[in-house]
C-alpha positions in Angstrom: -62.7 49.5 -7.7 -61.6 49.1 -11.3 -62.6 45.5 -12.0 -65.7 43.9 -13.5 -67.7 42.3 -10.7 -71.3 41.1 -10.6 -73.7 40.8 -7.7 -77.4 40.0 -7.9 -78.2 43.7 -8.2 -75.1 45.4 -9.5 -73.3 44.5 -12.7 -70.3 46.8 -13.4 -70.1 47.5 -17.1 -67.2 49.9 -17.2 -63.6 49.6 -15.9 -64.0 52.9 -14.1 -66.0 50.9 -11.4 -67.1 52.9 -8.4 -65.4 55.8 -6.6 -64.5 55.8 -2.9 -67.7 57.8 -2.3 -71.1 57.1 -3.8 -74.0 59.6 -3.7 -77.4 57.8 -3.4 -80.6 59.5 -4.4 -83.7 57.3 -4.4 -84.7 58.2 -8.0 -82.6 56.8 -10.9 -83.4 60.0 -12.9 -81.9 62.1 -10.1 -78.8 60.0 -10.3 -78.7 60.7 -14.0 -79.2 64.4 -13.4 -76.3 64.6 -11.0 -74.0 62.7 -13.3 -74.9 64.9 -16.4 -74.8 68.2 -14.6 -72.0 67.9 -12.0 -69.6 65.1 -13.0 -66.9 65.3 -15.7 -66.4 62.3 -18.0 -69.3 60.5 -16.4 -69.9 56.9 -17.6 -72.7 54.5 -16.9 -71.4 51.6 -14.7 -74.6 49.9 -13.7 -78.1 49.7 -15.0 -79.5 46.4 -13.5 -83.3 46.8 -13.0 -83.0 50.4 -14.2 -81.0 51.4 -11.1 -78.6 53.7 -12.9 -75.1 54.1 -11.5 -72.5 56.6 -12.9 -68.9 57.3 -12.2 -67.1 60.5 -13.1 -65.0 63.3 -11.6 -65.9 66.3 -9.5 -63.0 68.8 -9.0 -60.6 66.0 -10.0 -62.0 63.5 -7.4 -63.5 60.2 -8.7 -67.1 60.1 -7.4 -70.0 57.8 -8.2 -73.8 58.3 -8.0 -76.3 55.5 -8.0 -80.0 55.3 -7.2 -81.1 53.4 -4.1 -84.8 52.9 -5.0 -87.4 53.6 -2.3 -87.4 52.2 1.2 -85.1 50.4 3.7 -85.1 47.0 2.0 -83.9 48.6 -1.3 -81.2 50.8 0.1 -80.2 48.0 2.4 -79.4 45.8 -0.6 -77.5 48.4 -2.6 -75.5 49.8 0.2 -74.5 46.3 1.4 -73.3 45.3 -2.0 -71.4 48.6 -2.6 -69.7 48.4 0.8 -69.1 44.7 0.9 -68.3 43.7 -2.7 -67.2 46.9 -4.3 -65.3 48.2 -1.3 -67.0 51.6 -1.4 -66.0 53.6 1.7 -68.6 56.3 1.9 -72.3 56.5 0.9 -74.1 59.8 1.1 -77.8 59.6 0.7 -79.3 62.7 -1.1 -83.1 62.6 -0.8 -86.3 64.3 0.1 -88.1 64.3 3.4 -91.2 65.6 5.2 -90.8 68.0 8.1 -92.2 66.7 11.4 -90.7 69.4 13.6 -92.0 72.9 13.6 -88.4 74.0 13.7 -88.0 72.9 10.1 -89.6 74.3 7.0 -89.8 73.6 3.3 -86.5 74.1 1.4 -84.4 73.4 4.6 -81.6 70.9 4.2 -81.5 68.4 7.1 -78.5 66.2 7.9 -79.3 63.1 9.9 -77.0 62.6 12.9 -79.1 59.6 13.8 -82.1 57.8 12.5 -85.0 56.4 14.5 -87.3 53.9 12.8 -90.4 51.8 13.0 -88.7 49.2 10.8 -87.8 45.6 11.8 -84.6 45.9 9.7 -82.5 45.6 12.9 -83.8 42.1 13.7 -81.3 40.5 11.4 -78.5 41.4 13.8 -79.8 39.4 16.7 -79.7 42.4 19.1 -81.4 42.1 22.5 -82.8 45.6 22.4 -83.1 48.5 20.0 -80.1 50.0 18.2 -79.7 53.7 17.6 -77.9 53.9 14.2 -75.9 57.1 13.6 -74.0 58.7 10.8 -70.3 58.8 10.3 -68.8 61.5 12.5 -66.1 62.1 9.9 -68.6 62.8 7.2 -70.7 64.9 9.6 -67.6 67.1 10.3 -66.9 67.3 6.6 -70.4 68.5 5.7 -70.4 71.0 8.5 -67.2 72.6 7.1 -68.5 72.5 3.6 -71.8 74.1 4.6 -69.9 77.0 6.2 -67.6 77.4 3.3 -70.3 77.3 0.7 -72.8 79.5 2.7 -75.5 76.7 2.3 -77.3 76.3 5.6 -78.0 72.9 7.1 -79.9 71.7 10.1 -78.5 68.7 12.0 -80.6 66.4 14.0 -82.4 63.1 14.1 -84.4 61.6 11.2 -87.3 59.2 11.5 -87.1 56.4 8.9 -90.5 55.0 8.2 -91.5 51.7 6.5 -94.7 53.3 5.3 -95.4 56.3 3.1 -99.2 56.1 3.2 -100.3 55.4 6.8 -103.7 55.8 8.3 -102.5 56.7 11.8 -100.0 59.5 10.9 -97.5 58.1 13.3 -94.6 60.5 12.4 -96.0 63.4 14.5 -95.0 61.9 17.9 -91.5 61.3 16.6 -91.3 65.1 15.9 -92.3 65.7 19.5 -89.3 63.5 20.5 -86.9 65.7 18.5 -86.8 64.1 15.1 -86.7 66.8 12.4 -88.0 65.0 9.4 -89.5 61.7 8.1 -88.0 59.7 5.2 -87.6 56.0 4.3 -84.0 55.0 4.0 -81.5 56.5 6.5 -81.8 54.0 9.3 -81.1 51.0 7.1 -78.1 52.8 5.5 -76.7 53.7 8.9 -77.1 50.2 10.3 -75.5 48.6 7.2 -72.5 51.0 7.4 -72.1 50.3 11.1 -72.2 46.6 10.6 -69.6 46.7 7.8 -67.5 49.4 9.4 -68.0 51.9 6.6 -69.1 55.6 6.5 -72.6 56.9 5.8 -74.5 60.2 5.9 -78.0 61.1 5.0 -78.8 64.6 3.6 -82.4 65.4 2.9 -84.2 68.4 1.5 -87.5 69.2 3.0 -90.1 69.0 0.2 -93.3 68.9 2.4 -94.6 69.7 5.8 -96.3 66.8 7.5 -97.8 69.2 10.1 -100.4 71.9 9.2 -100.5 73.8 6.8 -99.1 70.8 4.9 -97.0 72.9 2.5 -95.2 71.4 -0.5 -92.4 72.7 -2.7 -93.2 73.7 -6.3 -91.4 71.9 -9.1 -89.2 75.0 -9.6 -88.3 75.2 -5.9 -87.5 71.5 -5.7 -85.0 71.8 -8.6 -83.1 74.8 -7.0 -83.1 73.5 -3.4 -82.2 69.9 -4.4 -79.3 71.4 -6.4 -77.9 72.9 -3.2 -78.1 69.5 -1.5 -76.3 67.9 -4.4 -73.5 70.5 -4.2 -73.1 69.9 -0.4 -72.8 66.1 -1.0 -70.3 66.5 -3.8 -68.1 68.9 -1.8 -68.3 66.5 1.1 -67.1 63.7 -1.2 -64.1 65.8 -2.1 -63.2 66.1 1.6 -63.9 62.4 2.2 -61.3 61.4 -0.4 -58.6 62.1 2.2 -60.3 60.0 5.0 -58.4 56.7 5.9 -59.3 53.4 4.3 -61.6 51.2 6.3 -61.4 47.4 6.1 -64.8 45.8 5.8 -65.9 44.2 9.1 -66.7 40.5 8.7 
Protein backbone atom coordinates (compact mmCIF):
# COMPACT_ATOMS: atom_id res chain seq x y z
CA UNK A 1 0.00 0.00 0.00
CA UNK A 2 1.99 2.96 -1.31
CA UNK A 3 0.69 5.78 0.85
CA UNK A 4 1.77 7.33 4.13
CA UNK A 5 -0.54 6.18 6.91
CA UNK A 6 -0.14 6.27 10.67
CA UNK A 7 -1.62 4.00 13.31
CA UNK A 8 -0.75 4.04 17.01
CA UNK A 9 1.98 1.45 16.39
CA UNK A 10 2.94 1.69 12.71
CA UNK A 11 4.14 4.86 10.98
CA UNK A 12 4.98 4.28 7.32
CA UNK A 13 8.07 6.33 6.46
CA UNK A 14 8.60 5.26 2.85
CA UNK A 15 6.32 5.27 -0.22
CA UNK A 16 7.08 1.58 -0.77
CA UNK A 17 4.64 0.85 2.06
CA UNK A 18 3.94 -2.83 2.71
CA UNK A 19 3.80 -5.73 0.30
CA UNK A 20 0.86 -8.10 -0.11
CA UNK A 21 2.66 -10.53 2.23
CA UNK A 22 4.44 -9.67 5.48
CA UNK A 23 6.83 -12.08 7.22
CA UNK A 24 6.68 -11.65 11.02
CA UNK A 25 9.51 -12.84 13.23
CA UNK A 26 9.19 -11.91 16.87
CA UNK A 27 12.66 -10.32 17.05
CA UNK A 28 13.30 -6.96 15.33
CA UNK A 29 16.89 -8.01 14.68
CA UNK A 30 15.68 -11.10 12.85
CA UNK A 31 13.50 -8.87 10.68
CA UNK A 32 16.60 -6.82 9.89
CA UNK A 33 18.55 -10.01 9.11
CA UNK A 34 15.92 -11.21 6.63
CA UNK A 35 15.75 -7.82 4.93
CA UNK A 36 19.52 -7.49 4.60
CA UNK A 37 20.21 -11.06 3.49
CA UNK A 38 17.24 -12.01 1.34
CA UNK A 39 15.48 -8.89 0.02
CA UNK A 40 16.67 -6.69 -2.83
CA UNK A 41 16.35 -2.90 -2.49
CA UNK A 42 15.05 -3.26 1.07
CA UNK A 43 14.01 -0.02 2.77
CA UNK A 44 12.96 0.68 6.35
CA UNK A 45 9.24 1.50 6.39
CA UNK A 46 8.51 1.42 10.13
CA UNK A 47 10.52 1.82 13.31
CA UNK A 48 7.94 2.82 15.93
CA UNK A 49 9.01 1.48 19.35
CA UNK A 50 11.98 -0.19 17.64
CA UNK A 51 9.71 -2.63 15.82
CA UNK A 52 11.52 -2.57 12.51
CA UNK A 53 9.61 -3.17 9.29
CA UNK A 54 11.24 -3.43 5.87
CA UNK A 55 9.94 -3.74 2.33
CA UNK A 56 11.97 -5.08 -0.57
CA UNK A 57 11.82 -7.61 -3.38
CA UNK A 58 12.34 -11.37 -3.43
CA UNK A 59 12.54 -12.93 -6.89
CA UNK A 60 10.81 -9.83 -8.23
CA UNK A 61 7.93 -10.01 -5.74
CA UNK A 62 7.36 -7.17 -3.28
CA UNK A 63 7.61 -8.62 0.22
CA UNK A 64 7.73 -7.03 3.66
CA UNK A 65 9.16 -8.23 6.95
CA UNK A 66 8.29 -6.71 10.31
CA UNK A 67 8.75 -7.87 13.88
CA UNK A 68 5.76 -8.77 16.03
CA UNK A 69 7.33 -8.60 19.46
CA UNK A 70 6.63 -11.37 21.95
CA UNK A 71 3.26 -12.78 22.93
CA UNK A 72 -0.32 -12.70 21.71
CA UNK A 73 -1.19 -9.12 22.74
CA UNK A 74 1.74 -7.84 20.71
CA UNK A 75 1.18 -9.83 17.52
CA UNK A 76 -2.54 -9.16 17.90
CA UNK A 77 -1.91 -5.41 17.65
CA UNK A 78 0.51 -5.52 14.72
CA UNK A 79 -1.39 -8.09 12.67
CA UNK A 80 -4.67 -6.21 13.17
CA UNK A 81 -3.19 -2.91 12.00
CA UNK A 82 -1.43 -4.51 9.02
CA UNK A 83 -4.58 -6.34 7.90
CA UNK A 84 -7.08 -3.59 8.67
CA UNK A 85 -5.28 -0.32 7.93
CA UNK A 86 -2.57 -1.30 5.48
CA UNK A 87 -4.62 -3.94 3.64
CA UNK A 88 -1.94 -6.62 3.96
CA UNK A 89 -3.36 -9.89 2.64
CA UNK A 90 -1.02 -12.49 4.10
CA UNK A 91 1.03 -12.65 7.31
CA UNK A 92 3.51 -15.49 7.77
CA UNK A 93 4.93 -15.85 11.27
CA UNK A 94 8.53 -17.11 11.31
CA UNK A 95 9.53 -17.94 14.85
CA UNK A 96 10.99 -20.44 17.28
CA UNK A 97 9.14 -23.02 19.35
CA UNK A 98 9.70 -25.73 21.92
CA UNK A 99 8.82 -29.31 21.03
CA UNK A 100 6.15 -30.88 23.25
CA UNK A 101 5.63 -33.98 21.11
CA UNK A 102 8.21 -36.74 21.01
CA UNK A 103 7.57 -36.92 17.26
CA UNK A 104 9.38 -33.58 16.93
CA UNK A 105 13.07 -32.84 17.49
CA UNK A 106 15.38 -29.84 17.47
CA UNK A 107 15.96 -28.32 14.01
CA UNK A 108 12.55 -29.53 12.78
CA UNK A 109 10.35 -26.97 11.04
CA UNK A 110 6.74 -27.11 12.22
CA UNK A 111 3.85 -25.54 10.32
CA UNK A 112 0.77 -24.85 12.43
CA UNK A 113 -2.44 -26.04 10.82
CA UNK A 114 -4.22 -24.86 13.97
CA UNK A 115 -3.36 -23.31 17.33
CA UNK A 116 -4.73 -24.25 20.74
CA UNK A 117 -4.19 -21.75 23.53
CA UNK A 118 -4.52 -20.99 27.23
CA UNK A 119 -5.08 -17.32 26.36
CA UNK A 120 -8.23 -15.29 26.91
CA UNK A 121 -7.64 -13.50 23.58
CA UNK A 122 -10.84 -14.98 22.14
CA UNK A 123 -13.07 -13.34 24.77
CA UNK A 124 -13.19 -10.11 22.73
CA UNK A 125 -15.30 -11.84 20.08
CA UNK A 126 -18.20 -12.65 22.41
CA UNK A 127 -18.22 -16.35 21.53
CA UNK A 128 -20.32 -18.73 23.58
CA UNK A 129 -17.64 -21.41 23.58
CA UNK A 130 -14.05 -21.96 22.47
CA UNK A 131 -12.83 -21.18 18.96
CA UNK A 132 -10.29 -23.42 17.20
CA UNK A 133 -8.34 -20.92 15.05
CA UNK A 134 -6.68 -22.37 11.95
CA UNK A 135 -4.26 -21.21 9.29
CA UNK A 136 -5.08 -20.24 5.72
CA UNK A 137 -5.50 -23.37 3.61
CA UNK A 138 -4.18 -21.48 0.59
CA UNK A 139 -0.93 -20.66 2.40
CA UNK A 140 -0.72 -24.19 3.77
CA UNK A 141 -1.00 -25.62 0.24
CA UNK A 142 1.62 -23.16 -0.94
CA UNK A 143 4.19 -24.07 1.70
CA UNK A 144 3.56 -27.77 1.17
CA UNK A 145 4.48 -27.34 -2.49
CA UNK A 146 7.43 -25.09 -1.68
CA UNK A 147 8.72 -27.62 0.84
CA UNK A 148 8.69 -30.38 -1.75
CA UNK A 149 10.31 -28.25 -4.43
CA UNK A 150 13.05 -26.97 -2.13
CA UNK A 151 13.67 -30.33 -0.40
CA UNK A 152 13.22 -28.66 3.01
CA UNK A 153 11.14 -30.95 5.22
CA UNK A 154 8.26 -29.67 7.31
CA UNK A 155 5.99 -31.22 9.92
CA UNK A 156 2.37 -30.05 9.85
CA UNK A 157 0.20 -30.19 12.95
CA UNK A 158 -1.26 -28.23 15.83
CA UNK A 159 0.61 -25.62 17.84
CA UNK A 160 0.00 -24.66 21.45
CA UNK A 161 0.12 -20.89 21.98
CA UNK A 162 0.85 -20.07 25.60
CA UNK A 163 0.52 -16.76 27.42
CA UNK A 164 3.38 -17.72 29.74
CA UNK A 165 7.03 -18.48 29.02
CA UNK A 166 8.03 -19.18 32.62
CA UNK A 167 5.35 -21.34 34.24
CA UNK A 168 5.66 -23.27 37.50
CA UNK A 169 3.25 -26.01 36.41
CA UNK A 170 4.78 -26.97 33.02
CA UNK A 171 1.30 -27.08 31.45
CA UNK A 172 2.46 -27.65 27.87
CA UNK A 173 3.19 -31.37 28.25
CA UNK A 174 -0.53 -32.43 28.37
CA UNK A 175 -1.08 -30.43 25.17
CA UNK A 176 1.58 -32.59 23.55
CA UNK A 177 -0.37 -35.68 24.61
CA UNK A 178 -3.37 -34.17 22.78
CA UNK A 179 -1.42 -33.96 19.53
CA UNK A 180 0.10 -30.48 19.66
CA UNK A 181 3.60 -30.57 18.22
CA UNK A 182 5.17 -27.46 19.73
CA UNK A 183 4.61 -24.59 22.14
CA UNK A 184 5.05 -20.95 21.14
CA UNK A 185 3.38 -17.65 22.06
CA UNK A 186 1.80 -15.97 19.02
CA UNK A 187 0.06 -18.21 16.47
CA UNK A 188 -3.41 -18.39 18.06
CA UNK A 189 -3.82 -14.61 18.18
CA UNK A 190 -2.54 -14.26 14.62
CA UNK A 191 -4.96 -16.90 13.35
CA UNK A 192 -7.94 -15.40 15.21
CA UNK A 193 -7.17 -11.93 13.89
CA UNK A 194 -6.87 -13.21 10.33
CA UNK A 195 -10.14 -15.14 10.60
CA UNK A 196 -11.96 -12.14 12.05
CA UNK A 197 -10.76 -9.82 9.27
CA UNK A 198 -10.98 -12.43 6.46
CA UNK A 199 -7.27 -12.43 5.67
CA UNK A 200 -4.65 -15.18 5.43
CA UNK A 201 -2.15 -16.27 8.09
CA UNK A 202 0.36 -19.05 8.58
CA UNK A 203 2.78 -19.81 11.43
CA UNK A 204 6.10 -21.51 10.70
CA UNK A 205 8.31 -22.35 13.65
CA UNK A 206 11.76 -23.87 13.98
CA UNK A 207 12.20 -26.13 16.99
CA UNK A 208 14.95 -24.60 19.11
CA UNK A 209 14.35 -26.56 22.33
CA UNK A 210 12.81 -29.75 23.67
CA UNK A 211 10.37 -29.18 26.53
CA UNK A 212 10.40 -32.89 27.33
CA UNK A 213 13.59 -34.67 28.58
CA UNK A 214 16.46 -34.47 27.70
CA UNK A 215 15.61 -30.77 27.26
CA UNK A 216 18.00 -30.25 24.33
CA UNK A 217 18.61 -26.77 22.88
CA UNK A 218 20.06 -25.70 19.55
CA UNK A 219 23.50 -24.14 19.49
CA UNK A 220 23.86 -20.61 18.11
CA UNK A 221 25.39 -22.03 14.90
CA UNK A 222 22.56 -24.53 14.42
CA UNK A 223 19.93 -21.85 15.06
CA UNK A 224 21.37 -19.67 12.29
CA UNK A 225 21.38 -22.50 9.71
CA UNK A 226 17.99 -23.98 10.55
CA UNK A 227 16.26 -20.61 10.92
CA UNK A 228 17.59 -19.73 7.46
CA UNK A 229 15.74 -22.73 6.01
CA UNK A 230 12.53 -21.49 7.62
CA UNK A 231 13.06 -18.01 6.18
CA UNK A 232 13.53 -19.44 2.68
CA UNK A 233 10.32 -21.45 3.00
CA UNK A 234 8.40 -18.35 4.08
CA UNK A 235 9.80 -16.20 1.27
CA UNK A 236 9.09 -18.83 -1.37
CA UNK A 237 5.55 -19.13 0.02
CA UNK A 238 5.18 -15.35 -0.31
CA UNK A 239 6.05 -15.67 -4.00
CA UNK A 240 3.29 -18.23 -4.50
CA UNK A 241 0.88 -16.14 -2.42
CA UNK A 242 1.33 -13.17 -4.75
CA UNK A 243 -1.08 -14.86 -7.17
CA UNK A 244 -3.81 -15.51 -4.57
CA UNK A 245 -7.02 -13.48 -4.99
CA UNK A 246 -7.53 -10.21 -3.14
CA UNK A 247 -9.65 -10.43 0.02
CA UNK A 248 -11.77 -7.55 1.25
CA UNK A 249 -11.42 -6.88 4.97
CA UNK A 250 -14.39 -8.20 6.91
CA UNK A 251 -16.02 -5.42 8.93
